[in-house]
C-alpha angles and dihedrals in degrees: 000000000000122000093246090067095048097105090048089052092052093048093050090045090055088054092048092254131106126192133172116212141185134021131273113272114255121252107269141199127188142187113203136151114227118238102174141133117225124217092270093050094253126114112280114265100233089173093069115127095253096037123100125220112263092246095058121094112236119259118247089251090066090082104021120195117251130189091206100047135069127211118211096200101159142028111295092007101277144021091268085061092228097151085209132129111189095175098071112125104162100053109064135148089266098048097042091050091050125093088251094075120085147092111337100180145323132229121216118230136171112245138016117297113235094156123082111250112251125215134206117182098214131019125163103238114195108256093003106065125216111351136163109252134202116196120210126187124190141196088251086070092252124142120195134187110202133181100262098206114025113083091196094063099075099157118080120254083232139344131196135193113216099195141299112312124236116257110237088231087075096065140047140068098282100010135268101058101211097188083089116036139215099348145005122221128118107011102146117083108250122232129229126216101210092191091065100021091239128142119206117209133183114210131183118206144170114228125176090340094309128109119231135182118200136183113218129195109202129189106246092218099047111011091239118149112256140194092028093299154190102073122196109233114232133148145163137187134185107271149130097211131121111314096015125136126203093344096312126107113202128196108261109218094197101049100033117086129190108219107146116085115263117262126218113197130158094343096312127109112214128198128187128204141201131156146282110257090334091291108170141266101047139125140187107271130181116190125184128200129191105252093214100047103022088228120140110262106173140012125196132174122184100200104030092146095036138031144273118355091148119190105219104131094185088284096308114141126238111275120236128195132209091275092053093250113151128223128200139168119216133207132226115330149105114328121198113132093179094058122102103266100020117247106222114185117156093013144119110232136189114209130194124198120231111174108305094345134087109209127196107240099169141000148174129211123182116245092241097052092128092055090046089055093051093049098042089243098148112206090209100061086128125031126241114288119202107217110228117245093017141078090236134110130201134206129185123206143201087255089068092248130134119216119202120191143157113266091219096044107029097174105241112215133330113180091197093062143301094280092124093072128072096255145338125184144155106262097180134057098255130023091203098058109014107083117179111226101153111068116231123266124216134215129186093218124186088260096048138285118319130190120206127205133169116195123191118278087011143094127266106262134196118207126192115239122193096191093267108044143008125244098235096211107081116250089210139003129201123242089225119083126204116248120256112283139019143020111002119205124339103210140206128171131210129185144145095250109285095327114145113252094019101092116101126175111209120200132187109198141151113267096234113324141081109267097189100097102013143043112257137172117274139204134208112219132189125200135188100254091211090061115010090191082084117074106197099188144354134186094240096064092081122030091221090063097051117136099213116212120008117252105223116238093354116131124204117268111222120192139142097355097314137097117214113203126188120216141188088230096087094260145089114228121211120199129189147117116319 
């Protein structure tokens, strides 16, 4: 089992199940020219005694396996998108509720952080040796690698600018699109290949009046470009949909926006795209690039003969199963599953790769998809979550509903109701005003498995899950309510397996205002996972712990006794035991 699946292994072990997934990464070579800034602002000294030339693949010892450490290498921790770390021993209900827990240090960055911070427990940094690293990417197209544990090392090991960002005045209907302000750059969470110590980043830029998307492969130890990158992202498919010309639909670099976290599966890096503020024309694209060569491997469009169908998922990455099949949930758009190719707005879709094609092998669309379209109630406000230890998948929607279905028999479409799927129920207080943007997190507690969800303008709720269905009456409800407006709570969970007193639900949430179209203050909250009616800590109790401005759709990253929290205040906050 590779290190990148370690947290998955621990979670399944806690449920009494163990599974090995994925294939070994291919042997890789690269040829890149470094363009990095070292911690002291000078060019990195790649000639240092312990540094490797930029063309050499890293040795396995660069990211050594550890039974005590956890790597958060992708959005929501793993390709199942569980957002769960069940190997956390330092942060427990007792320690987090004690006076010892609080803000340890902050790291200054340029730009707002829309991407989840990623964490690797040990990377050989030239001139520094093996160090834990946290990677931060910002909307200013900056990528930083910081020391993840030492408060005294405030400067990054390296930082890199990936091009001039796009002013938000350039997008929107009407422009500017103020759901991202003042600029648009890196907004999708990168992904790290631990086998080669490479981080893949998608960046959008404006250069000489033109708009460009690029995929970068950066050396985790130095920031140098690898594998011949970067690669300019372009694509086209046959189609007559919005924005097409003469039967060809081309990828539109201005209107298309990469929001879901990148996915690394079986040696391919996948990116998904939607729009800025629903400005037409746009479509739901999925593009895959070979991680070893940076060459385009697959192209998929879900509304090539229609319109919209964006794949945004509130920043959640595409899910991938052990076979390498991909799962996505789309927003409002054309729906015609019988067309060739199918038009799949407001749907959950399972894709299988065959050569250079991604083919739809199964799907589910809610019975009221037409009404959802009319009311701008995107079905795909969360992505598809693969529930550990089961063959089930879960999607949350803007209507505040959870949809549970079999991965191998997703149910397709039933205009009379959603009775063909395993379960569908209202998981928030009000389907008119309680969108779900943060996908649920699960914990195999000593009293049974619980699922936690926090819709907007609602309370944090825990639902019992028996492995097949949810009990639709909450088992517990928080005393704290989300403020009015988007997006509700973005959740992570940490525990030491199923040990009593170890489960903590972490929530990043606005203090009391709608964060959809403006920057507002945020708060980090921690709850006893055994009874979420008990909040054990929050960042507003002590002024020194304050978050600053809320980072929209970004969940806390919890690893090795620390919590890494993005902000819109030009800084990363790191919390832990003092």
